[in-house]
PARO-807028 format. One record per residue (C-alpha): x, y, z. Coordinates in steps of 0.02 Angstrom, whole numbers, padded with zeros to 5 digits, always signed. Layout:
XYZ;...
This chain:
-03238-00645+03602;-03248-00665+03791;-03328-00831+03841;-03459-00845+03977;-03411-00980+04100;-03472-01059+04262;-03337-01118+04381;-03346-01302+04430;-03192-01302+04541;-03283-01304+04708;-03443-01394+04656;-03494-01557+04738;-03533-01705+04625;-03720-01677+04656;-03708-01491+04614;-03610-01531+04456;-03742-01656+04399;-03882-01532+04433;-03790-01398+04334;-03773-01517+04187;-03960-01551+04192;-03996-01369+04150;-03922-01376+03976;-03853-01485+03837;-03674-01543+03854;-03556-01633+03737;-03604-01806+03796;-03787-01763+03760;-03753-01716+03579;-03756-01893+03509;-03914-01930+03610;-04004-01782+03533;-03947-01844+03362;-04004-02021+03406;-03830-02088+03374;-03789-02145+03551;-03793-02335+03574;-03823-02323+03762;-03939-02175+03796;-04110-02137+03724;-04175-01964+03681;-04328-02008+03788;-04215-02037+03938;-04122-01874+03902;-04286-01777+03896;-04343-01852+04060;-04177-01803+04139;-04180-01624+04074;-04362-01596+04125;-04336-01665+04301;-04441-01820+04276;-04287-01924+04320;-04199-01876+04480;-04022-01812+04459;-03918-01956+04523;-03736-02005+04516;-03752-02148+04393;-03567-02183+04391;-03516-02365+04370;-03351-02458+04357;-03328-02395+04180;-03352-02211+04222;-03253-02231+04383;-03100-02296+04290;-03126-02165+04157;-03105-02030+04290;-02955-02120+04367;-02867-02139+04199;-02900-01963+04134;-02745-01881+04212;-02639-02029+04157;-02702-02012+03977;-02671-01825+03987;-02491-01851+04045;-02458-01983+03912;-02525-01867+03776;-02406-01730+03833;-02262-01854+03839;-02293-01912+03660;-02334-01745+03581;-02246-01615+03688;-02411-01521+03699;-02463-01471+03874;-02645-01495+03924;-02720-01361+04035;-02876-01402+04136;-03016-01273+04131;-03121-01317+04287;-03268-01224+04212;-03419-01248+04101;-03405-01143+03945;-03570-01075+03879;-03615-01048+03697;-03617-00859+03660;-03785-00865+03571;-03868-01017+03651;-03813-01020+03834;-03904-01184+03867;-03768-01267+03762;-03612-01294+03865;-03442-01378+03858;-03361-01459+04010;-03190-01499+03937;-03057-01623+03991;-02930-01493+03942;-02866-01361+03821;-02707-01375+03718;-02609-01232+03642;-02554-01299+03473;-02385-01269+03392;-02451-01118+03297;-02521-01039+03455;-02703-01088+03424;-02805-01158+03567;-02876-01331+03538;-02989-01447+03637;-02922-01601+03724;-03032-01751+03762;-02979-01912+03850;-03069-02079+03832;-03049-02248+03916;-03097-02373+03781;-03155-02553+03795;-03056-02681+03696;-03207-02731+03593;-03219-02554+03521;-03039-02552+03460;-03091-02572+03278;-03187-02406+03286;-03026-02314+03330;-02916-02379+03189;-02951-02240+03064;-03051-02119+03170;-03168-02111+03318;-03344-02176+03354;-03489-02069+03294;-03547-02020+03468;-03374-01950+03507;-03368-01857+03342;-03532-01770+03385;-03467-01733+03560;-03309-01644+03502;-03400-01551+03362;-03519-01487+03496;-03370-01431+03599;-03288-01342+03453;-03449-01248+03415;-03476-01195+03596;-03294-01143+03619;-03267-01068+03447;-03118-01181+03411;-03065-01272+03253;-02972-01428+03312;-02983-01564+03445;-02855-01689+03505;-02946-01844+03567;-02841-01976+03654;-02895-02150+03703;-02824-02290+03808;-02889-02451+03729;-02905-02606+03834;-02792-02533+03967;-02633-02558+03864;-02642-02468+03696;-02633-02279+03680;-02698-02188+03526;-02744-02010+03483;-02827-01925+03335;-02844-01747+03273;-03023-01698+03233;-03058-01538+03138;-03211-01429+03142;-03346-01486+03019;-03469-01348+02980;-03599-01464+02903;-03602-01577+03057;-03608-01426+03170;-03751-01347+03072;-03856-01506+03085;-03809-01533+03267;-03847-01353+03317;-04016-01360+03232;-04061-01523+03321;-04000-01465+03492;-04091-01297+03485;-04249-01384+03425;-04238-01516+03563;-04211-01385+03699;-04347-01264+03642;-04478-01383+03573;-04457-01527+03695;-04375-01469+03856;-04442-01290+03870;-04610-01335+03792;-04616-01493+03900;-04662-01598+03748;-04606-01780+03746;-04496-01822+03594;-04563-01947+03469;-04519-02126+03510;-04388-02189+03387;-04328-02361+03336;-04151-02353+03405;-04081-02493+03512;-04053-02367+03651;-04239-02324+03657;-04286-02508+03650;-04171-02546+03797;-04232-02395+03895;-04417-02435+03875;-04387-02619+03914;-04300-02568+04075;-04420-02431+04125;-04576-02536+04101;-04509-02707+04149;-04646-02728+04280;-04804-02799+04199;-04978-02764+04270;-05102-02903+04222;-05241-02795+04151;-05301-02726+03984;-05316-02541+03946;-05398-02445+03805;-05260-02383+03691;-05264-02199+03641;-05341-02163+03472;-05176-02118+03384;-05119-02298+03412;-05245-02353+03279;-05137-02274+03144;-04981-02348+03226;-05056-02522+03220;-05105-02501+03038;-04928-02449+02993;-04860-02592+03100;-04964-02715+02998;-04900-02640+02834;-04718-02650+02888;-04740-02826+02957;-04819-02885+02794;-04676-02808+02695;-04547-02893+02806;-04632-03061+02786;-04636-03039+02598;-04453-02988+02593;-04404-03135+02703;-04493-03254+02584;-04404-03175+02436;-04237-03188+02526;-04264-03374+02559;-04311-03401+02377;-04152-03316+02317;-04048-03413+02444;-04122-03576+02382;-04077-03529+02203;-03897-03505+02258;-03899-03672+02350;-03965-03758+02195;-03826-03680+02093;-03691-03735+02219;-03763-03909+02247;-03631-04010+02342;-03494-03881+02315;-03440-03774+02464;-03411-03613+02369;-03441-03526+02204;-03378-03364+02126;-03447-03241+02000;-03377-03070+01952;-03264-03071+02104;-03404-03111+02227;-03387-03269+02330;-03536-03371+02388;-03507-03510+02513;-03619-03648+02582;-03512-03736+02710;-03553-03869+02836;-03556-03804+03014;-03544-03919+03163;-03579-03866+03340;-03599-03950+03507;-03760-03916+03602;-03812-03953+03781;-03960-04070+03801;-04045-03977+03944;-04202-04083+03933;-04107-04245+03961;-04001-04166+04098;-04158-04106+04187;-04234-04279+04178;-04080-04377+04233;-04010-04251+04361;-04160-04152+04427;-04077-04097+04590;-03919-04036+04504;-04024-03951+04370;-04118-03852+04503;-03954-03795+04582;-03899-03715+04419;-04068-03654+04362;-04081-03466+04343;-04246-03374+04328;-04257-03230+04206;-04400-03132+04134;-04437-03005+04000;-04591-02931+03918;-04633-02990+03742;-04736-02877+03632;-04870-02969+03535;-04987-02886+03410;-05143-02984+03362;-05192-02992+03179;-05330-02871+03129;-05507-02940+03133;-05565-03009+02968;
């Protein structure tokens, strides 16, 4: 089947970003599925509907990712003998053209089949996630690519911490693709096209995004919309359950402490329980401030954040 493509060879960075805004790409897949640790689905919706200006949000991490991509590509070819061909085009899904793939490259496998190539520059602290596979957001990204391009395999290579090269083969997973396709089509039609804000979720990415977006506090009091009454009632229910569970947890922990007494560890059916003494050194900032006020002020750093507080319901 002939693929519909849009050439990106002569596009400026701004034009490329604007083109990406008009559809769902591989890096958006994990956001739609609420599996991206850094980007919220609320932010994605605001970008796709034009509420957030299309900007080049590149940072040091993305900059070095772009710099290292050809190096990773060459190293992959050196280690595998498989040549990576760059596409310089956005490939569109044959049935859902708002789904696109902007690939790092395409590999012709030993049996003549075309496969996807993806290069990643990986932080050292994420090394553990690459031991037996790849992080979830990358899995969703390459499954998105394979669905858009009609391919069955991806080679994904990563340079970890600047000095360790790894690569994995990822095969097409029809169950993941089915769930991903359903979520992406729903998000595009029911949220982007219909201009309906997605439901706020409890992911860390959404928490971080809302904290950043609304970091400025206006000292006033507004009337909350009526649907927030049900939200508050549910909040109270969940909070009461958490408090009850925390009390139960402490009770169970105390039973274990009583069983251990002065012993550091205990074992039952292969499970180890330890209650060890931990010593740590702390800085007495109060005393330092009192005895060295001028030096304290030199090293003092102001920071602020907004703390959500929910009053107990009226009796």
